[in-house]
C-alpha positions, 0 to 999 in steps of 0.5 A, a space after each residue: 791341645 788346650 789350655 790344660 797341654 793334654 792331648 785327647 787321649 791324657 784327657 779321656 784318661 784323666 775324665 775316666 779316672 776323675 769320673 771312677 774315683 768320684 763314684 769311688 767317693 759315693 759309694 764308700 760314703 753311702 757304705 760309712 753311713 750304712 755302717 753307722 746305722 748298723 751302729 758300726 763305729 770305725 772311726 769317728 765321725 770327721 775323721 771316718 769322712 775324711 780318711 774315706 775322702 784321701 781315698 777317694 782322692 788319691 785314687 785319683 791321683 794315683 790312677 792319672 800319675 799312673 796313666 801319664 795325665 797328670 801334665 801334658 807333654 808342653 807345660 811349664 820349664 821344669 823338666 820331668 824330673 824337676 817336677 817329679 822331683 819338686 811334687 815327691 819333696 813337697 809330698 814328703 814335707 806335707 806327710 811329715 807336717 801331718 805325721 809330725 801334727 798327729 803325734 803332737 796331738 795323740 797326747 791330748 784327751 778323745 772325747 769318748 772315742 778310742 783315740 786311734 784318729 792319729 794313728 789312723 791318719 800316720 798310717 794314711 800319711 805313709 801308705 801315702 808315702 808308699 803310693 807316690 814312692 811307688 810311681 815315682 819309681 813306676 816312672 823312672 823304671 818306665 823313662 829308662 826303657 824308653 830311652 
């Protein structure tokens, strides 16, 4: 156990998830570049890279939480339920801020695009909340079965 308070299995799972998320991110960016070269624009330039980045980071976070490699066994003063609740509240607040910003920004003029960027941003945030809720529910169910 080092400074991260993760054991060897947790560190291996965390590094494996990180490597696979990075490879996923690279392939998605290359696929986006290929689609752009063939004239297929699924989103405007900065938003497409942002969504691809969110997919890569989201897959990494979901995998390390799913494998139990996010927090070590003896880290901090909060209990496991307190950390989970704090993380869920923080994620919901950030999601609400993103949804509000996207909703308020959708009434403005777009620069020649379809204007679907804010809608896609809201959908990706909602999907992130669903994933967070599912992971939280699985964690609670697994903790009940162990007790």
